[in-house]
C-alpha positions as CSV (number, residue, x, y, z in Angstrom):
1,M,-11.0,70.8,-48.6
2,I,-13.7,68.3,-49.5
3,E,-15.5,67.0,-46.5
4,E,-15.0,63.4,-45.5
5,A,-18.7,62.6,-46.0
6,L,-18.4,63.7,-49.6
7,R,-15.4,61.5,-50.2
8,Y,-17.2,58.3,-49.3
9,Q,-17.6,56.0,-52.3
10,P,-19.4,52.7,-51.8
11,A,-17.9,49.7,-53.6
12,E,-21.1,49.1,-55.5
13,V,-24.5,50.8,-55.9
14,S,-27.6,48.9,-57.0
15,P,-30.0,50.4,-59.6
16,P,-33.1,52.1,-58.2
17,G,-35.0,49.3,-59.9
18,D,-34.0,47.1,-57.1
19,T,-35.7,49.3,-54.6
20,L,-38.8,49.5,-56.8
21,R,-38.9,45.7,-57.0
22,D,-38.7,45.4,-53.2
23,L,-41.6,47.8,-52.9
24,M,-43.6,45.9,-55.5
25,D,-43.0,42.7,-53.6
26,E,-44.1,44.2,-50.3
27,R,-47.3,45.4,-51.8
28,D,-47.9,42.3,-53.9
29,L,-47.8,44.5,-57.0
30,S,-47.1,42.8,-60.4
31,Q,-45.2,44.5,-63.2
32,A,-48.4,44.3,-65.3
33,E,-50.4,46.2,-62.6
34,L,-47.7,48.8,-62.1
35,S,-47.6,49.3,-65.8
36,R,-51.3,49.9,-65.9
37,R,-51.3,52.3,-62.9
38,L,-48.4,54.3,-64.4
39,G,-49.9,54.2,-67.8
40,R,-46.6,53.1,-69.3
41,P,-45.6,50.1,-71.5
42,A,-44.5,47.0,-69.7
43,Q,-41.2,47.1,-71.5
44,A,-40.5,50.5,-69.9
45,I,-41.1,49.0,-66.5
46,N,-38.7,46.1,-67.3
47,E,-36.0,48.5,-68.3
48,I,-36.4,50.6,-65.1
49,L,-36.2,47.5,-63.0
50,A,-33.0,46.4,-64.8
51,G,-31.4,49.9,-64.5
52,K,-31.3,50.3,-68.2
53,K,-33.8,53.2,-68.3
54,E,-33.4,56.3,-66.1
55,I,-36.1,57.5,-63.7
56,T,-36.9,61.0,-65.0
57,E,-38.5,63.8,-63.1
58,D,-41.9,62.9,-64.7
59,T,-41.5,59.2,-63.8
60,A,-40.5,60.1,-60.2
61,I,-43.7,62.1,-59.7
62,E,-45.8,59.3,-61.2
63,L,-44.1,56.8,-58.8
64,E,-44.8,59.1,-55.9
65,R,-48.5,59.1,-56.8
66,V,-48.7,55.3,-57.2
67,L,-46.4,54.2,-54.4
68,Q,-46.6,57.2,-52.0
69,V,-42.8,57.4,-52.0
70,P,-41.5,61.0,-52.6
71,A,-40.3,62.0,-56.0
72,H,-37.1,63.4,-54.5
73,F,-36.2,59.9,-53.2
74,W,-36.4,58.4,-56.7
75,L,-34.5,61.2,-58.2
76,A,-31.7,61.0,-55.6
77,R,-31.6,57.2,-55.9
78,E,-31.3,57.5,-59.7
79,A,-28.6,60.3,-59.5
80,H,-26.6,58.2,-57.0
81,Y,-26.7,55.2,-59.3
82,R,-25.8,57.1,-62.5
83,E,-22.8,58.7,-60.6
84,Y,-21.7,55.2,-59.6
85,L,-21.9,54.1,-63.2
86,A,-19.9,57.1,-64.3
87,R,-17.2,56.4,-61.8
88,V,-17.0,52.8,-62.9
89,R,-16.4,54.1,-66.5
90,A,-13.8,56.5,-65.2
91,Q,-12.0,53.7,-63.4
92,H,-11.7,51.8,-66.6
93,A,-10.5,55.0,-68.3
94,N,-7.9,55.4,-65.6
95,K,-6.1,52.3,-66.7
96,D,-5.3,54.1,-69.9
97,A,-4.0,57.1,-67.9
98,V,-1.3,55.1,-66.0
99,P,1.5,55.8,-68.5
100,W,0.7,59.6,-68.0
101,L,0.7,59.2,-64.3
102,K,4.1,57.5,-64.2
103,T,5.8,60.5,-65.8
104,F,5.4,62.3,-62.4
105,P,7.7,61.9,-59.4
106,L,5.2,59.8,-57.4
107,K,7.3,59.1,-54.4
108,G,8.3,62.7,-54.0
109,M,4.7,63.8,-54.3
110,Q,3.7,61.2,-51.7
111,A,6.4,62.5,-49.4
112,A,5.1,66.0,-49.9
113,G,1.6,64.8,-48.9
114,V,-0.1,65.7,-52.2
115,L,-0.7,62.1,-53.1
116,P,-1.9,59.2,-50.9
117,S,0.9,57.2,-49.3
118,G,1.3,53.5,-50.2
119,R,3.6,51.1,-51.9
120,L,3.6,51.7,-55.6
121,T,2.3,48.4,-56.8
122,A,0.5,48.3,-60.2
123,G,-2.9,48.3,-58.6
124,F,-2.1,51.1,-56.2
125,V,-0.5,53.2,-59.0
126,E,-3.8,52.9,-60.9
127,S,-5.7,54.2,-57.9
128,L,-3.5,57.4,-57.9
129,V,-4.9,58.6,-61.2
130,E,-8.0,60.2,-59.6
131,P,-6.0,61.9,-56.8
132,M,-3.5,63.2,-59.5
133,L,-6.3,64.7,-61.6
134,S,-7.8,66.3,-58.5
135,F,-4.5,67.7,-57.5
136,F,-4.0,69.4,-60.8
137,G,-7.7,70.4,-61.0
138,V,-8.2,68.8,-64.4
139,A,-10.7,66.3,-65.7
140,S,-8.3,64.1,-67.7
141,P,-4.7,63.8,-68.9
142,E,-5.9,65.7,-72.0
143,G,-7.1,68.5,-69.8
144,W,-3.7,68.5,-68.1
145,A,-1.9,68.7,-71.5
146,A,-4.2,71.5,-72.6
147,Q,-3.5,73.6,-69.5
148,Y,0.1,72.9,-68.9
149,D,1.3,72.7,-72.5
150,Q,0.0,76.3,-72.7
151,L,1.9,77.1,-69.5
152,Q,5.1,75.4,-70.8
153,A,5.1,77.8,-73.7
154,Q,5.5,80.6,-71.2
155,F,8.5,79.0,-69.4
156,R,11.7,81.2,-69.4
157,R,14.4,78.8,-68.2
158,A,17.8,79.6,-66.7
159,R,19.0,76.1,-67.6
160,P,16.9,74.7,-70.4
161,A,19.0,71.6,-70.8
162,A,18.6,70.7,-67.1
163,Q,14.9,71.6,-66.8
164,T,13.4,69.1,-69.1
165,D,11.1,67.2,-66.8
166,V,7.9,69.1,-67.5
167,A,5.8,66.7,-65.5
168,A,7.9,67.2,-62.3
169,I,8.1,71.0,-62.9
170,T,4.3,71.4,-63.4
171,A,3.7,69.3,-60.2
172,W,6.0,71.6,-58.3
173,L,4.3,74.7,-59.8
174,R,0.9,73.3,-58.9
175,M,2.0,72.8,-55.3
176,G,2.9,76.5,-55.2
177,E,-0.5,77.4,-56.7
178,I,-2.3,75.5,-54.0
179,K,-0.2,77.0,-51.3
180,A,-0.9,80.5,-52.6
181,Q,-4.6,79.9,-52.6
182,G,-6.4,82.1,-50.1
183,R,-3.5,84.5,-49.6
184,E,-5.0,88.0,-49.5
185,V,-2.5,90.7,-50.4
186,P,-2.9,94.3,-51.6
187,P,-2.3,95.3,-55.2
188,F,1.3,95.0,-56.3
189,D,3.4,98.0,-55.5
190,A,6.9,98.0,-57.0
191,A,8.0,101.1,-54.9
192,K,7.0,99.3,-51.7
193,L,8.9,96.2,-52.7
194,E,12.0,98.2,-53.6
195,A,11.8,100.1,-50.3
196,A,11.7,96.7,-48.4
197,L,14.9,95.5,-49.9
198,P,17.2,96.7,-47.0
199,H,14.8,95.1,-44.5
200,M,14.9,91.9,-46.4
201,R,18.7,92.0,-46.7
202,A,19.0,92.6,-42.9
203,L,17.3,89.2,-42.4
204,T,20.4,87.4,-43.7
205,V,21.7,87.4,-40.1
206,A,18.4,86.3,-38.6
207,D,17.5,82.8,-37.5
208,A,15.8,80.5,-40.0
209,A,12.5,80.5,-38.1
210,T,12.3,84.3,-38.5
211,I,13.4,84.5,-42.1
212,G,10.5,82.7,-43.7
213,R,7.8,84.5,-41.7
214,E,9.3,88.0,-42.1
215,L,10.1,87.6,-45.8
216,T,6.5,86.4,-46.4
217,R,5.2,89.5,-44.5
218,L,7.4,92.0,-46.3
219,C,6.5,90.6,-49.7
220,A,2.8,90.5,-48.9
221,Q,2.9,94.2,-47.9
222,A,4.1,95.0,-51.4
223,G,1.5,92.8,-53.1
224,V,3.8,89.8,-53.7
225,V,2.9,86.3,-52.7
226,L,5.9,84.3,-51.4
227,V,5.6,80.5,-50.9
228,F,8.2,77.9,-49.9
229,V,7.7,74.5,-51.7
230,P,10.4,71.8,-51.3
231,A,11.9,70.7,-54.6
232,L,10.7,67.6,-56.4
233,Q,13.1,65.2,-58.1
234,G,13.6,66.2,-61.7
235,T,12.8,69.9,-61.4
236,H,16.3,71.4,-61.1
237,V,14.6,74.6,-60.0
238,S,15.6,76.8,-57.1
239,G,12.8,79.3,-57.7
240,V,10.2,80.7,-60.0
241,V,8.4,84.0,-60.6
242,R,5.1,84.1,-62.3
243,W,1.9,86.2,-62.1
244,L,-1.1,84.4,-60.6
245,H,-4.5,85.9,-60.0
246,G,-3.2,89.4,-60.5
247,H,-0.2,89.2,-58.2
248,P,3.5,88.2,-58.6
249,L,4.1,84.7,-57.1
250,V,7.6,84.0,-55.9
251,Q,8.1,80.3,-55.2
252,L,11.3,79.0,-53.7
253,S,12.3,75.3,-53.6
254,L,15.0,75.6,-50.8
255,L,17.2,73.5,-53.1
256,G,20.4,72.8,-51.3
257,K,19.4,74.8,-48.2
258,W,22.7,76.7,-48.1
259,N,22.1,80.3,-47.0
260,D,24.2,81.9,-49.7
261,T,22.2,80.0,-52.4
262,F,18.9,80.8,-50.6
263,W,19.5,84.5,-50.5
264,F,20.9,84.8,-54.0
265,S,17.8,82.8,-55.3
266,F,15.4,85.0,-53.3
267,F,16.8,88.3,-54.6
268,H,17.2,86.9,-58.0
269,E,13.4,86.3,-58.1
270,I,12.7,89.7,-56.6
271,G,14.8,91.1,-59.5
272,H,12.5,89.4,-62.0
273,V,9.5,90.9,-60.2
274,L,10.8,94.4,-60.3
275,K,12.5,94.4,-63.7
276,H,10.6,91.8,-65.8
277,Q,6.9,92.4,-65.2
278,S,5.5,90.3,-68.0
279,R,2.3,88.8,-66.7
280,R,2.7,85.8,-69.0
281,A,6.3,84.7,-68.5
282,V,7.1,81.9,-66.0
283,Y,10.8,82.4,-64.9
284,L,12.2,79.0,-63.9
285,D,15.5,79.6,-62.2
286,D,18.4,77.5,-61.0
287,A,20.9,79.4,-58.8
288,S,23.7,77.0,-59.9
289,S,23.4,78.3,-63.4
290,G,25.3,81.4,-62.3
291,E,26.8,83.5,-65.0
292,H,26.7,80.5,-67.4
293,T,23.2,81.5,-68.5
294,T,23.0,83.4,-71.7
295,S,19.5,84.8,-71.1
296,P,19.5,88.6,-70.8
297,D,16.7,88.5,-68.3
298,E,18.5,85.9,-66.2
299,L,21.8,87.9,-66.3
300,E,20.0,91.0,-65.2
301,A,18.3,89.2,-62.3
302,N,21.7,87.8,-61.4
303,R,23.2,91.3,-61.3
304,F,20.3,92.6,-59.3
305,A,20.7,89.8,-56.6
306,T,24.5,90.4,-56.5
307,D,24.1,94.2,-56.1
308,V,21.5,93.8,-53.3
309,L,23.8,91.5,-51.4
310,V,27.0,93.3,-52.1
311,P,26.2,96.9,-53.3
312,P,28.6,98.1,-56.0
313,A,30.1,100.6,-53.6
314,L,31.4,97.7,-51.5
315,A,32.5,95.5,-54.5
316,N,36.1,96.7,-54.4
317,E,36.4,96.0,-50.7
318,L,35.2,92.5,-51.2
319,T,37.7,92.0,-54.1
320,A,40.5,93.1,-51.8
321,L,39.3,91.2,-48.7
322,P,42.0,88.9,-47.2
323,L,40.9,85.3,-47.5
324,T,40.9,84.4,-43.8
325,E,38.1,83.5,-41.5
326,A,38.7,86.5,-39.2
327,S,38.7,88.9,-42.2
328,V,35.5,87.4,-43.7
329,K,33.7,87.5,-40.3
330,A,34.8,91.1,-39.6
331,W,33.8,92.4,-43.0
332,A,30.5,90.6,-42.9
333,A,29.7,92.2,-39.5
334,K,30.7,95.6,-41.0
335,V,28.3,95.3,-43.9
336,E,25.6,93.5,-41.9
337,L,25.7,90.3,-43.9
338,H,26.0,86.7,-42.9
339,P,29.6,85.5,-43.4
340,G,28.4,82.5,-45.3
341,I,27.0,84.8,-48.0
342,V,30.3,86.6,-48.2
343,V,32.0,83.3,-48.8
344,G,29.4,82.5,-51.5
345,Q,30.0,85.8,-53.2
346,L,33.7,85.3,-53.1
347,Q,33.2,81.9,-54.8
348,H,30.9,83.3,-57.4
349,R,33.5,85.9,-58.2
350,E,36.1,83.1,-58.5
351,R,38.2,84.3,-55.6
352,L,37.6,81.1,-53.7
353,P,37.3,77.5,-54.9
354,W,34.0,75.8,-54.0
355,A,35.9,73.3,-51.7
356,H,37.8,76.0,-49.7
357,P,37.9,75.6,-45.9
358,L,36.0,78.9,-45.5
359,T,32.9,77.2,-46.9
360,K,32.3,76.1,-43.3
361,L,31.1,79.6,-42.6
362,K,28.0,78.9,-44.7
363,A,24.8,78.0,-42.8
364,R,22.2,75.4,-43.8
365,Y,18.7,76.6,-43.5
366,D,15.5,74.8,-42.4
367,I,13.1,77.5,-43.5
368,Q,9.6,77.0,-42.3
369,T,7.5,76.1,-45.4
370,K,4.2,76.8,-43.6
371,A,3.3,80.5,-43.7
């Protein structure tokens, strides 16, 4: 994080010529005399005093000799002033970037803490251009387009029609990138990840505070980075799998927070990691797409998630299960699964309507997003 001292930006910075003029006045030194002592034309001195001409390294040394003020002072003064002028130019350019800025879910990003808070007046919105560029780590909207247009070409979407807000999606993806920074995990090991599946499944009956921590740990042991990033408006994404800095990154949005959706989404993403190891693809998933998706990769990931939660050997038992609360709870205990997930599986298999009274067995999670 940038230190507070480096964030300070004065409202206005005077040219180094103002300091030079003050020194000349103190020493009763005329422009003509300074020109002679420096061996430079009077016009050059006028331009330095007005801030039109930069103080170069050679000029700084000459001023040091004449005025006994260190060369590094003049060079630092000049650099500070030129940076100020550059920021003034950037502020003018930021006005042109406001339409680009407004494509993002600003309120949601403020709520997530990635943009400064404040009422979105015209003036305040303009001030958000710089924080937005810094958030994405790009120098301009053109840089954002160059980076994320390339990334968009790698999207593999479960619901292409719903996932059309590229600005919101890229903001959510960037939040995951930032959260994953600094995570040190060993090289990816598919065998370790597969071996951890029973331990992960066993967490379906754990409390929410344990789930996030333990899933993150189990994934990390297999070389997978797992992050939880709350959804932004317009993303329609429950999870994503992508390769980042040599490791699979699984990012979950906690969309809906129902435990059956959470676990299906999680194992769906793990399915992508194990079965679709393209290091360029970005799998954007929405658990609500269910079997309506036509993508072979998504259908395979759906089957993987279903088989982890309800292994094929138990599928017939689930199909024949009486639709009563007692039966669901008893069978869930037998197979070591949360009853809410059993209800979700029955609904996905169209044995239960979504509004069935047994839906009350589902739990809502508040997974800790800080790992």
